[in-house]
LOKE-298976 format. One line per field, with one value per atom (N, C-alpha, C): residue number from 0; x, y, z. Coordinates in steps of 0.2 Angstrom, whole numbers. Layout:
resi: [NUM_...] $
c1: [X_...] $
c2: [Y_...] $
c3: [Z_...] $
This chain:
resi: [0_0_0_1_1_1_2_2_2_3_3_3_4_4_4_5_5_5_6_6_6_7_7_7_8_8_8_9_9_9_10_10_10_11_11_11_12_12_12_13_13_13_14_14_14_15_15_15_16_16_16_17_17_17_18_18_18_19_19_19_20_20_20_21_21_21_22_22_22_23_23_23_24_24_24_25_25_25_26_26_26_27_27_27_28_28_28_29_29_29_30_30_30_31_31_31_32_32_32_33_33_33_34_34_34_35_35_35_36_36_36_37_37_37_38_38_38_39_39_39_40_40_40_41_41_41_42_42_42_43_43_43_44_44_44_45_45_45_46_46_46_47_47_47_48_48_48_49_49_49_50_50_50_51_51_51_52_52_52_53_53_53_54_54_54_55_55_55_56_56_56_57_57_57_58_58_58_59_59_59_60_60_60_61_61_61_62_62_62_63_63_63_64_64_64_65_65_65_66_66_66_67_67_67_68_68_68_69_69_69_70_70_70_71_71_71_72_72_72_73_73_73_74_74_74_75_75_75_76_76_76_77_77_77_78_78_78_79_79_79_80_80_80_81_81_81_82_82_82_83_83_83_84_84_84_85_85_85_86_86_86_87_87_87_88_88_88_89_89_89_90_90_90_91_91_91_92_92_92_93_93_93_94_94_94_95_95_95_96_96_96_97_97_97_98_98_98_99_99_99_100_100_100_101_101_101_102_102_102_103_103_103_104_104_104_105_105_105_106_106_106_107_107_107_108_108_108_109_109_109_110_110_110_111_111_111_112_112_112_113_113_113_114_114_114_115_115_115_116_116_116_117_117_117_118_118_118_119_119_119_120_120_120_121_121_121_122_122_122_123_123_123_124_124_124_125_125_125_126_126_126_127_127_127_128_128_128_129_129_129_130_130_130_131_131_131_132_132_132_133_133_133_134_134_134_135_135_135_136_136_136_137_137_137_138_138_138_139_139_139_140_140_140_141_141_141_142_142_142_143_143_143_144_144_144_145_145_145_146_146_146_147_147_147_148_148_148_149_149_149_150_150_150_151_151_151_152_152_152_153_153_153_154_154_154_155_155_155_156_156_156_157_157_157_158_158_158_159_159_159_160_160_160_161_161_161_162_162_162_163_163_163_164_164_164_165_165_165_166_166_166_167_167_167_168_168_168_169_169_169_170_170_170_171_171_171_172_172_172_173_173_173_174_174_174_175_175_175_176_176_176_177_177_177_178_178_178_179_179_179_180_180_180_181_181_181_182_182_182_183_183_183_184_184_184_185_185_185_186_186_186_187_187_187_188_188_188_189_189_189_190_190_190_191_191_191_192_192_192_193_193_193_194_194_194_195_195_195_196_196_196_197_197_197_198_198_198_199_199_199_200_200_200_201_201_201_202_202_202_203_203_203_204_204_204_205_205_205_206_206_206_207_207_207_208_208_208_209_209_209_210_210_210_211_211_211_212_212_212_213_213_213_214_214_214_215_215_215_216_216_216_217_217_217_218_218_218_219_219_219_220_220_220_221_221_221_222_222_222_223_223_223_224_224_224_225_225_225_226_226_226_227_227_227_228_228_228_229_229_229_230_230_230_231_231_231_232_232_232_233_233_233_234_234_234_235_235_235_236_236_236_237_237_237_238_238_238_239_239_239_240_240_240_241_241_241_242_242_242_243_243_243_244_244_244_245_245_245_246_246_246_247_247_247_248_248_248_249_249_249_250_250_250_251_251_251_252_252_252_253_253_253_254_254_254_255_255_255_256_256_256_257_257_257_258_258_258_259_259_259_260_260_260_261_261_261_262_262_262_263_263_263_264_264_264_265_265_265_266_266_266_267_267_267_268_268_268_269_269_269_270_270_270_271_271_271_272_272_272_273_273_273_274_274_274_275_275_275_276_276_276_277_277_277_278_278_278_279_279_279_280_280_280_281_281_281_282_282_282_283_283_283_284_284_284_285_285_285_286_286_286_287_287_287_288_288_288_289_289_289_290_290_290_291_291_291_292_292_292_293_293_293_294_294_294_295_295_295_296_296_296_297_297_297_298_298_298_299_299_299_300_300_300_301_301_301_302_302_302_303_303_303_304_304_304_305_305_305_306_306_306_307_307_307_308_308_308_309_309_309_310_310_310_311_311_311_312_312_312_313_313_313_314_314_314_315_315_315_316_316_316_317_317_317_318_318_318_319_319_319_320_320_320_321_321_321_322_322_322_323_323_323_324_324_324_325_325_325_326_326_326_327_327_327_328_328_328_329_329_329_330_330_330_331_331_331_332_332_332_333_333_333_334_334_334_335_335_335_336_336_336_337_337_337_338_338_338_339_339_339_340_340_340_341_341_341_342_342_342_343_343_343_344_344_344_345_345_345_346_346_346_347_347_347_348_348_348_349_349_349_350_350_350_351_351_351_352_352_352_353_353_353_354_354_354_355_355_355_356_356_356_357_357_357_358_358_358_359_359_359_360_360_360_361_361_361_362_362_362_363_363_363_364_364_364_365_365_365_366_366_366_367_367_367_368_368_368_369_369_369_370_370_370_371_371_371_372_372_372_373_373_373_374_374_374_375_375_375_376_376_376_377_377_377_378_378_378_379_379_379_380_380_380_381_381_381_382_382_382_383_383_383_384_384_384_385_385_385_386_386_386_387_387_387_388_388_388_389_389_389_390_390_390_391_391_391_392_392_392_393_393_393_394_394_394_395_395_395_396_396_396_397_397_397_398_398_398_399_399_399_400_400_400_401_401_401_402_402_402_403_403_403_404_404_404_405_405_405_406_406_406_407_407_407_408_408_408_409_409_409_410_410_410_411_411_411_412_412_412_413_413_413_414_414_414_415_415_415_416_416_416_417_417_417_418_418_418_419_419_419_420_420_420_421_421_421_422_422_422_423_423_423_424_424_424_425_425_425_426_426_426_427_427_427_428_428_428_429_429_429_430_430_430_431_431_431_432_432_432_433_433_433_434_434_434_435_435_435_436_436_436_437_437_437_438_438_438_439_439_439_440_440_440_441_441_441_442_442_442_443_443_443_444_444_444_445_445_445_446_446_446_447_447_447_448_448_448_449_449_449_450_450_450_451_451_451_452_452_452_453_453_453_454_454_454_455_455_455_456_456_456_457_457_457_458_458_458_459_459_459_460_460_460_461_461_461_462_462_462_463_463_463_464_464_464] $
c1: [-116_-114_-107_-104_-97_-96_-90_-88_-89_-87_-87_-94_-100_-106_-107_-103_-104_-98_-98_-93_-93_-90_-89_-95_-100_-107_-109_-113_-115_-120_-120_-124_-129_-135_-140_-144_-144_-148_-155_-160_-167_-170_-173_-177_-184_-189_-196_-199_-203_-207_-212_-214_-217_-225_-226_-233_-234_-238_-238_-238_-242_-242_-235_-231_-225_-219_-220_-216_-216_-222_-223_-220_-219_-215_-208_-205_-198_-196_-201_-200_-200_-204_-204_-197_-195_-188_-183_-183_-178_-177_-183_-183_-179_-181_-178_-170_-169_-161_-158_-161_-159_-157_-163_-162_-156_-154_-148_-142_-142_-136_-133_-138_-136_-137_-133_-135_-139_-145_-150_-150_-150_-152_-157_-163_-169_-169_-170_-171_-179_-179_-187_-187_-193_-193_-197_-196_-198_-205_-210_-217_-218_-214_-215_-211_-206_-203_-207_-211_-214_-218_-220_-224_-218_-211_-207_-203_-202_-199_-204_-210_-214_-214_-214_-214_-207_-202_-196_-193_-197_-196_-194_-188_-186_-181_-179_-174_-168_-163_-157_-156_-162_-162_-160_-156_-154_-159_-161_-166_-163_-163_-160_-166_-167_-171_-168_-172_-171_-176_-175_-180_-184_-190_-194_-195_-194_-195_-201_-200_-205_-207_-213_-215_-213_-217_-216_-223_-224_-229_-233_-239_-243_-242_-239_-239_-241_-246_-249_-244_-243_-239_-240_-234_-234_-236_-237_-238_-233_-231_-224_-226_-232_-234_-240_-241_-246_-253_-252_-259_-262_-258_-261_-262_-261_-263_-271_-273_-281_-284_-279_-281_-275_-276_-270_-268_-272_-269_-263_-261_-255_-249_-250_-245_-238_-239_-232_-228_-232_-228_-225_-228_-226_-220_-220_-215_-209_-211_-205_-201_-205_-201_-196_-197_-192_-185_-185_-178_-173_-177_-173_-170_-172_-169_-162_-160_-155_-148_-147_-141_-140_-145_-145_-144_-148_-146_-139_-135_-129_-124_-125_-121_-121_-127_-127_-123_-124_-121_-114_-110_-103_-102_-106_-104_-105_-109_-111_-105_-102_-97_-100_-95_-97_-104_-107_-113_-113_-116_-116_-122_-127_-132_-137_-140_-145_-151_-157_-163_-168_-171_-175_-181_-187_-193_-192_-195_-194_-196_-201_-203_-197_-192_-186_-181_-182_-177_-171_-170_-165_-159_-162_-157_-152_-155_-150_-144_-145_-140_-134_-137_-133_-129_-132_-129_-123_-125_-120_-114_-115_-110_-105_-108_-104_-102_-103_-102_-105_-111_-115_-121_-121_-126_-133_-137_-144_-150_-154_-160_-167_-172_-178_-183_-188_-194_-200_-205_-211_-216_-222_-227_-232_-228_-232_-230_-235_-232_-230_-227_-225_-230_-236_-241_-243_-244_-246_-240_-233_-228_-229_-230_-230_-236_-241_-247_-245_-243_-241_-236_-231_-225_-229_-232_-235_-239_-244_-249_-245_-240_-237_-233_-229_-225_-229_-235_-240_-245_-244_-248_-256_-257_-264_-268_-265_-269_-271_-270_-272_-276_-280_-284_-292_-295_-303_-307_-305_-309_-311_-317_-320_-316_-316_-312_-313_-320_-322_-322_-319_-319_-314_-315_-310_-305_-298_-294_-289_-286_-283_-275_-272_-266_-261_-258_-254_-250_-246_-241_-244_-251_-254_-261_-262_-269_-275_-274_-279_-281_-278_-280_-283_-288_-292_-292_-290_-290_-295_-295_-298_-294_-295_-291_-293_-298_-301_-297_-294_-289_-283_-282_-275_-278_-274_-275_-274_-279_-278_-272_-269_-262_-256_-258_-252_-253_-258_-259_-255_-256_-251_-250_-245_-242_-240_-241_-240_-236_-233_-231_-227_-228_-223_-224_-230_-230_-226_-226_-221_-214_-213_-206_-204_-209_-207_-207_-210_-210_-204_-202_-195_-190_-190_-184_-185_-190_-191_-188_-190_-188_-180_-177_-169_-166_-168_-166_-167_-172_-173_-169_-168_-164_-157_-155_-148_-147_-152_-151_-149_-147_-145_-151_-156_-161_-168_-173_-180_-182_-183_-185_-193_-196_-203_-206_-211_-215_-220_-218_-221_-218_-221_-217_-218_-213_-213_-218_-221_-225_-233_-233_-239_-240_-235_-235_-228_-227_-220_-220_-225_-224_-223_-226_-225_-218_-216_-209_-204_-205_-201_-201_-207_-208_-204_-205_-201_-194_-191_-184_-181_-185_-182_-182_-184_-183_-177_-174_-167_-166_-171_-170_-171_-173_-175_-171_-169_-165_-169_-166_-169_-173_-180_-184_-183_-182_-180_-187_-189_-195_-193_-195_-193_-199_-205_-210_-215_-220_-224_-221_-219_-215_-220_-225_-230_-230_-226_-224_-217_-215_-208_-206_-211_-211_-217_-216_-222_-227_-233_-237_-234_-234_-231_-237_-235_-240_-239_-245_-246_-245_-242_-241_-248_-249_-255_-257_-253_-256_-259_-258_-261_-268_-270_-277_-279_-284_-287_-290_-289_-293_-300_-304_-312_-314_-310_-312_-311_-304_-303_-307_-309_-314_-321_-323_-329_-329_-323_-322_-322_-319_-319_-326_-331_-338_-341_-339_-343_-340_-334_-331_-336_-336_-340_-347_-350_-357_-357_-351_-351_-352_-352_-353_-347_-348_-342_-343_-337_-336_-334_-336_-333_-330_-323_-319_-319_-320_-321_-316_-312_-307_-304_-303_-302_-295_-290_-284_-284_-279_-278_-279_-279_-279_-285_-288_-295_-300_-301_-306_-313_-318_-324_-329_-334_-338_-344_-347_-352_-358_-360_-365_-363_-356_-354_-354_-352_-352_-358_-364_-370_-373_-371_-372_-369_-363_-359_-362_-365_-368_-374_-379_-385_-384_-379_-377_-375_-371_-369_-375_-379_-384_-390_-391_-396_-394_-386_-384_-385_-386_-388_-381_-375_-369_-367_-362_-358_-352_-351_-345_-341_-334_-330_-328_-329_-328_-324_-317_-313_-313_-314_-315_-310_-309_-304_-307_-303_-305_-307_-303_-304_-309_-314_-319_-326_-331_-338_-340_-345_-348_-353_-353_-359_-366_-371_-378_-379_-383_-385_-389_-388_-392_-390_-385_-383_-379_-375_-371_-376_-381_-385_-390_-391_-395_-392_-386_-382_-378_-379_-373_-373_-379_-379_-374_-373_-369_-364_-363_-358_-355_-349_-344_-340_-340_-336_-330_-325_-319_-315_-313_-310_-303_-299_-293_-288_-282_-277_-278_-279_-279_-273_-273_-268_-272_-271_-275_-273_-267_-265_-269_-269_-273_-280_-283_-290_-291_-286_-287_-285_-281_-280_-284_-289_-294_-299_-300_-304_-311_-313_-320_-321_-315_-315_-315_-321_-322_-321_-321_-320_-318_-315_-312_-314_-318_-320_-315_-311_-304_-303_-299_-297_-292_-289_-284_-277_-275_-268_-265_-259_-255_-254_-252_-251_-257_-263_-269_-271_-270_-270_-265_-259_-255_-257_-259_-261_-267_-271_-278_-276_-271_-270_-267_-261_-258_-262_-268_-272_-278_-278_-282_-289_-290_-296_-298_-303_-305_-307_-307_-307_-313_-317_-321_-318_-316_-312_-316_-314_-316_-311_-307_-301_-303_-299_-300_-295_-288_-284_-277_-272_-266_-267_-263_-262_-267_-272_-277_-281_-284_-288_-284_-278_-275_-273_-272_-272_-278_-284_-291_-291_-289_-290_-286_-279_-276_-279_-282_-286_-292_-296_-302_-301_-297_-297_-291_-286_-279_-278_-278_-276_-283_-289_-295_-297_-294_-294_-300_-304_-308_-314_-319_-324_-324_-329_-328_-334_-335_-341_-344_-350_-353_-355_-353_-354_-361_-364_-371_-370_-364_-364_-360_-357_-352_-345_-344_-337_-333_-327_-322_-322_-323_-323_-330_-335_-342_-344_-350_-352_-355_-354_-358_-364_-370_-375_-377_-380_-381_-383_-388_-390_-385_-380_-375_-370_-369_-364_-368_-373_-377_-376_-378_-377_-371_-366_-359_-356_-358_-356_-359_-365_-369_-366_-364_-361_-354_-350_-343_-344_-349_-349_-354_-358_-362_-364_-362_-363_-358_-360_-356_-349_-350_-344_-339_-341_-338_-334_-338_-334_-328_-329_-323_-317_-318_-313_-310_-314_-312_-307_-308_-304_-297_-298_-292_-288_-290_-285_-282_-285_-281_-275_-276_-269_-264_-266_-261_-258_-262_-260_-254_-256_-250_-244_-245_-239_-235_-239_-235_-231_-233_-230_-224_-225_-219_-213_-215_-210_-206_-208_-205_-201_-203_-199_-193_-188_-182_-182_-178_-178_-183_-188_-193_-190_-194_-192_-189_-193_-192_-186_-185_-180_-173_-172_-167_-166_-170_-170_-166_-169_-166_-159_-157_-150_-146_-149_-145_-142_-148_-147_-141_-143_-137_-131_-130_-124_-120_-125_-121_-119_-124_-122_-116_-115_-108_-102_-103_-97_-96_-101_-99_-95_-97_-94_-87_-85_-78_-72] $
c2: [436_428_426_422_420_416_416_413_405_404_397_393_398_395_392_394_392_388_382_378_379_376_376_375_375_373_379_379_384_389_394_399_403_403_406_411_417_423_423_423_424_430_434_440_441_438_439_446_448_453_453_458_458_457_451_449_441_439_432_428_430_427_426_432_431_428_427_425_418_415_408_403_405_401_401_406_406_403_403_399_392_390_383_381_387_385_385_388_387_380_376_370_365_367_362_363_370_371_368_369_365_357_355_347_346_350_349_352_352_354_361_366_372_377_381_387_392_393_398_404_409_415_419_421_423_431_436_443_444_448_450_456_458_464_461_465_463_461_464_462_456_454_449_443_444_438_432_434_429_423_425_421_417_420_417_411_414_410_403_405_399_394_397_393_389_391_388_385_384_381_374_372_364_364_370_370_374_373_377_384_386_392_398_403_409_414_418_424_430_435_442_447_451_457_463_466_474_478_484_488_491_490_493_501_505_512_515_520_523_530_532_539_540_536_537_538_543_546_540_539_534_527_527_520_521_518_519_517_520_519_511_508_501_496_497_492_490_484_481_475_475_469_472_471_472_470_464_461_466_470_475_481_483_489_490_496_496_496_498_497_496_493_492_499_504_510_513_510_511_508_503_497_501_505_508_512_516_519_514_509_503_500_498_494_499_505_510_511_511_513_508_502_497_498_502_504_507_510_513_508_502_496_494_497_495_496_502_502_497_495_491_483_482_476_475_480_479_479_482_482_475_471_465_460_461_456_457_462_463_458_456_451_444_442_436_434_427_424_420_420_415_415_421_420_418_412_409_413_415_419_423_428_431_430_428_427_431_436_440_442_444_446_451_450_455_462_463_470_473_469_471_473_476_477_479_483_487_481_475_470_468_469_467_472_479_483_481_479_477_471_466_460_461_466_468_471_476_479_474_469_464_458_459_453_446_446_441_440_433_432_433_436_438_435_432_430_433_433_436_431_432_427_432_429_433_427_431_426_425_424_423_417_414_409_412_407_409_410_408_409_416_419_426_431_429_433_433_427_428_431_431_435_442_445_452_454_449_451_451_446_446_452_453_459_465_466_473_474_468_470_471_468_469_475_478_484_483_477_475_478_481_484_492_494_500_499_503_502_504_504_506_501_495_490_492_489_491_487_488_485_478_476_469_465_469_465_461_454_449_451_450_450_444_443_437_438_434_435_432_437_436_429_429_423_416_417_411_412_411_412_409_403_400_404_409_412_419_420_427_430_436_440_447_451_457_462_468_473_472_471_471_464_460_455_457_464_467_473_474_479_487_491_497_500_501_504_500_494_490_492_494_495_501_506_512_515_511_514_522_525_532_534_540_542_537_537_532_525_523_516_515_518_518_517_522_522_516_513_507_501_500_495_495_501_502_500_501_499_491_488_481_478_481_477_478_484_484_480_478_475_467_465_459_457_462_460_460_462_462_456_452_446_440_435_428_424_425_421_423_419_420_413_413_406_407_401_402_396_398_393_389_384_381_375_371_365_364_362_363_360_354_351_354_359_362_368_371_376_377_371_370_375_376_381_388_390_397_398_392_393_394_390_391_398_401_407_412_412_417_416_410_409_411_412_416_423_426_434_436_440_442_447_450_455_453_446_444_437_436_430_423_418_411_410_407_406_399_397_391_389_383_380_376_377_373_371_372_370_365_364_368_368_373_374_372_372_369_362_359_351_350_356_355_350_349_344_340_334_329_331_329_330_327_331_329_326_321_318_322_324_329_325_328_325_323_318_317_322_327_333_339_338_343_344_350_352_355_351_354_359_364_371_369_374_373_371_375_374_366_363_357_352_353_349_349_354_355_351_351_348_340_338_331_328_333_331_330_334_334_328_326_320_314_314_308_308_313_314_311_311_309_315_322_328_331_333_337_344_348_354_359_365_370_375_376_380_387_392_399_403_406_411_416_422_427_430_427_430_435_437_443_449_451_458_460_455_458_462_467_471_470_468_467_471_474_479_475_479_476_473_476_474_467_466_460_455_457_452_449_454_452_446_447_443_436_436_430_426_429_426_423_426_424_418_418_413_407_407_401_399_403_400_396_399_396_390_390_384_377_378_372_367_370_366_367_362_364_369_374_378_380_380_384_390_396_403_406_407_412_418_423_430_435_441_445_448_449_453_460_464_470_470_474_475_474_475_475_469_469_463_459_453_449_451_449_451_448_452_449_443_438_432_427_428_423_417_418_412_409_411_407_403_406_402_396_396_392_387_388_385_377_374_367_365_369_367_372_378_383_385_387_389_395_401_407_408_408_409_416_420_426_426_421_421_417_418_415_407_404_396_393_387_383_381_385_383_377_375_368_363_363_358_358_363_363_359_362_359_352_349_342_338_342_337_334_327_323_326_330_333_339_341_347_345_347_345_351_357_362_369_373_379_385_390_396_401_403_406_412_417_423_421_415_414_417_419_420_414_415_409_404_406_400_397_399_396_391_394_389_383_384_378_374_377_372_368_371_367_362_363_359_352_354_349_345_348_343_341_342_339_341_347_351_355_355_359_367_371_378_381_386_390_397_399_405_412_416_423_428_430_434_441_444_450_456_454_460_457_461_459_455_449_445_440_440_435_434_439_437_433_434_430_423_422_415_411_415_413_410_413_411_405_404_398_392_394_389_385_390_388_386_390_389_386_386_382_376_375_368_365_368_366_362_365_362_366_370_374_378_380_384_391_395_402_405_410_413_417_417_422_429_434_441_444_448_452_453_457_459_457_450_447_450_455_458_453_452_448_452_459_463_465_462_463_461_464_461_455_451_445_444_443_441_434_434_428_423_423_418_415_419_417_413_415_412_405_405_399_394_396_391_388_392_389_385_387_383_376_376_369_365_369_366_362_367_364_357_358_353_347_348_342_341_346_345_341_342_338_341_347_352_351_351_350_343_338_331_331_335_335_339_345_348_345_340_336_331_328_323_326_332_335_338_340_343_336_330_325_323_324_323_328_334_339_338_336_335_329_324_319_321_325_328_332_336_341_337_331_328_324_322_319_323_330_335_337_337_338_332_325_320_319_316_314_312_315_313_317_321_325_331_335_340_346_347_353_351_345_343_344_341_343_350_354_362_364_363_366_364_357_354_358_359_362_370_373_380_381_376_376_375_370_369_375_379_384_389_390_395_394_387_386_387_386_386_393_398_405_408_405_407_405_401_397_402] $
c3: [242_242_241_244_243_237_234_229_229_236_238_238_238_237_230_225_218_217_214_211_204_201_193_189_192_189_185_180_176_181_180_185_180_181_178_182_180_183_181_184_182_185_180_183_180_183_181_182_177_178_184_187_193_192_189_188_189_192_192_186_181_175_172_173_171_175_181_186_186_186_187_182_175_170_172_173_175_182_187_193_190_185_183_179_176_172_178_182_187_190_191_193_188_181_176_176_177_178_184_189_196_195_191_191_186_182_178_181_187_192_190_188_187_193_195_200_198_201_199_205_202_207_204_208_205_209_205_207_208_214_214_219_220_225_232_237_244_244_240_241_237_231_228_231_236_238_241_245_249_244_238_233_230_229_225_230_236_242_242_243_244_237_232_226_225_228_227_233_239_245_243_246_246_240_237_231_234_230_231_228_226_222_227_224_228_226_230_229_232_227_229_228_233_234_231_227_225_227_230_232_225_226_220_221_215_216_218_222_226_224_225_223_216_211_204_202_198_195_190_192_188_191_197_200_208_210_217_222_227_233_234_236_238_234_227_222_219_220_217_212_210_205_201_195_190_193_197_199_204_207_212_209_203_200_199_201_201_193_188_182_177_172_168_164_165_162_165_171_175_172_168_166_163_159_156_161_166_170_175_177_181_178_172_169_167_166_164_170_176_183_185_182_184_182_177_174_180_185_191_196_194_198_195_189_185_190_194_197_202_206_212_208_203_199_198_195_192_198_204_210_213_212_215_209_203_198_199_201_202_207_212_218_216_211_208_204_205_202_196_191_186_182_181_178_171_169_163_158_161_156_161_159_162_157_160_158_161_158_161_157_160_156_151_145_140_142_147_150_154_156_159_155_149_144_145_151_153_155_157_159_154_148_142_142_144_144_150_154_161_159_156_153_148_144_138_142_147_151_154_156_160_156_149_144_146_148_149_144_142_136_140_136_139_134_138_134_137_133_136_136_140_141_140_136_135_136_138_140_133_128_122_118_113_109_103_98_92_87_87_83_84_90_91_88_89_87_79_76_68_66_70_67_68_72_74_68_67_62_55_53_46_45_50_48_48_53_52_45_43_38_31_31_25_26_32_33_34_37_36_43_46_53_50_44_42_35_35_27_29_23_23_27_28_31_39_41_47_52_59_64_64_63_64_57_51_44_44_42_42_36_37_31_31_26_26_27_31_33_27_24_18_18_23_24_26_28_30_28_22_18_21_26_28_35_37_43_42_45_44_51_51_57_56_61_61_65_63_67_74_76_84_87_83_86_89_88_91_95_100_105_101_102_99_99_105_106_103_101_97_89_87_81_78_81_80_86_90_96_96_101_102_109_109_116_120_127_131_129_127_125_119_114_108_111_116_118_121_125_129_124_119_114_110_109_106_110_116_120_120_120_121_115_109_103_102_104_104_108_114_118_116_114_111_105_101_95_97_102_104_109_111_115_112_115_112_110_113_111_115_113_117_119_126_128_128_125_123_127_131_135_130_127_122_119_115_112_105_102_94_91_93_90_90_94_94_90_87_83_78_76_72_66_62_56_59_65_67_71_74_76_70_65_59_57_56_54_58_65_69_69_67_67_61_56_50_49_55_55_57_53_53_60_61_67_74_74_81_82_88_89_90_90_90_95_94_99_101_108_110_114_111_113_119_125_131_136_133_138_135_138_143_150_151_159_165_164_169_170_165_167_170_172_174_180_184_190_190_192_192_198_198_203_210_215_222_226_229_235_241_242_249_255_260_266_270_274_278_282_284_287_283_277_272_272_273_274_267_264_258_258_253_254_252_253_252_245_240_233_231_234_232_236_241_245_240_239_234_227_224_218_220_225_227_228_231_232_225_220_214_210_211_208_211_218_221_218_217_214_207_204_197_192_194_192_188_182_178_181_181_183_178_177_173_176_175_179_176_179_176_179_175_179_172_174_168_170_174_176_181_182_188_186_179_177_173_171_167_170_168_171_167_171_169_173_168_171_175_178_183_179_173_168_166_163_160_166_172_177_179_178_179_174_168_162_163_165_167_173_178_183_181_177_175_169_166_161_164_169_173_177_180_184_179_173_168_165_164_161_165_171_176_176_174_175_181_184_190_189_192_190_197_196_201_198_200_198_202_200_203_201_205_203_207_204_208_214_219_225_223_218_216_210_211_205_208_203_205_209_213_216_213_214_211_214_211_213_220_224_230_229_232_232_226_223_217_220_225_228_231_234_239_234_228_223_220_219_215_219_226_231_230_227_226_221_216_210_208_211_210_216_215_221_218_221_219_224_222_225_224_230_229_232_231_233_228_229_225_225_220_219_216_217_212_206_201_194_192_192_189_193_199_204_202_200_198_191_187_180_180_184_184_188_191_196_191_193_187_187_190_190_185_183_179_172_168_161_157_158_154_157_154_156_152_156_153_155_149_150_147_149_145_140_140_135_136_142_143_142_139_137_143_149_154_155_155_155_150_144_138_139_141_140_147_153_158_156_153_151_146_141_137_140_145_148_153_155_159_155_148_143_145_146_147_142_138_133_135_131_133_130_134_131_131_125_124_125_130_130_131_126_127_130_133_137_135_134_133_130_129_126_120_119_114_115_120_121_115_112_106_101_99_95_98_104_107_106_107_106_99_94_87_86_89_89_92_98_102_98_95_92_85_81_74_71_75_72_76_82_86_88_87_88_95_101_107_111_108_112_107_110_107_109_107_109_110_115_118_112_112_107_110_105_108_105_107_105_98_96_89_84_86_83_82_85_86_92_90_95_102_102_107_110_108_109_116_118_124_124_130_130_134_131_135_137_142_146_141_137_133_129_126_122_126_132_137_138_141_142_137_131_125_124_124_123_128_135_141_140_138_138_132_126_120_122_126_128_133_138_143_140_136_134_127_123_115_111_104_100_99_98_97_104_108_115_115_112_112_107_102_97_100_102_106_112_115_121_118_113_110_107_104_101_107_112_118_121_122_123_119_113_108_110_111_111_119_123_130_130_127_126_123_118_114_119_123_128_133_135_140_137_131_127_126_124_122_129_135_141_144_142_144_142_145_142_135_130_124_119_122_119_117_112_108_113_118_122_127_129_133_130_123_118_118_117_116_122_128_133_135_134_134_129_122_118_120_122_124_130_135_140_138_133_130_127_123_119_124_129_135_138_139_143_139_132_127_127_127_127_133_138_144_145_142_143_141] $
């Protein structure tokens, strides 16, 4: 890129991790930066470029491709995104392999003039080393809220993840005595990390501690107490609440030539019938057994509610005849969908979700209550927040009471009905409306997230002078 391409405007480099759930918020951030007359360069890999190019079409963002490492042990050939991994057991190998991109990344950085800051995903820890080498302020982006960070920090410091208690026995979080968690709310490998995973976490922690700040896809009013807690930690930089990033742009009017996808036409039909719809999606990485999938199908069928179920292409198949039996009130989709468009559709009245943080925020912003069914990572902590802290959702019932237990169809049917038709469903529906309004105000001019982003940009500009 020629230096003339860039004026005296601030120039921010974004480097998302190779996973849609991590990429989308940074693409939303790029739009906010572009609206503030900031030059944006986004780094990615060849296989991930089409998605990013499509998302940023019509903008002035620059996109730079770096080749993804090949012939890496533990990483299937041709895979450049965690969404395509056959199992999350390959994750550490995949994430660690990205460090081999560092020389190419630095080669390109040398050609980019006047970089104000690098904002990269926390899993790309090595970008902090590159930023430090070139004297560029570095910030990290994580797909987590401050509530989850606070819970991890509080229980680790007090040694609450080890002891005589059973994995499902509740314990009080010392710093927050109204909160009770269990060891099963935390991934087993995060309780006492070992081997390559421990090494990976150590690298991440070191890079984060040396960074200028953390950009948080959240808004202060949603979790003020936990933002303040996180910002008192001495070993971690400031958390800048600049979200929800899914509200970065207003809804766009589609051109007359726009052809609605089948699932959107189906939702329109249900709206015309006056029927509410339950949206069902567990993210792109959750691994669901054939037995559990069978129970989900029966539970949805027996609930008699209308549902739109987005499921993975990779994985066990649904029972023969299921889609035919529910065709009048259920639709199964096996392709990438615009989740925001689904949640914003007037027919959608509930979301059976894995509680990935993007999904939680998108549901809150659409004012749709959640039926929480966490699967992995920090989703169990997110579910606690959704159900017990901000009270915008209910939780599925497991057969043995464990937060990681098997969910039988009768328990699922019961809670689906409660969310869509019951008194508890009405309560969480009202609560999510309150937070949906608060989210909108935070992102508007003069709102807390609007101010936070402006302050961050101002500080970064001052550092680069």
